[in-house]
C-alpha positions, 0 to 999 in steps of 0.5 A: 840057701842059694845065696850062700851057695852062690857066695861060696862059688864066687869065693872058689872062682875068686881063689882060682883066679888069684892062683891063675893070676899069680902063675901068670903075673910075671908074664902079665907084667912083661905083656903090659910093657910090650902092649902099652907102646904097641897100643899107642902106635896103633891108636895114633895110626887109627887117629890119623885115618880119621 
């Protein structure tokens, strides 16, 4: 049935995404550490404009 095909496709996509995430996981952690303070600064600047 189409639902079975759809489910298997979702599983393939999920596995692919997992592989990609594992590959970039270290970078993602570093990026999060950089991004969080940057976002706070940008948000506070934006709030002052309001």
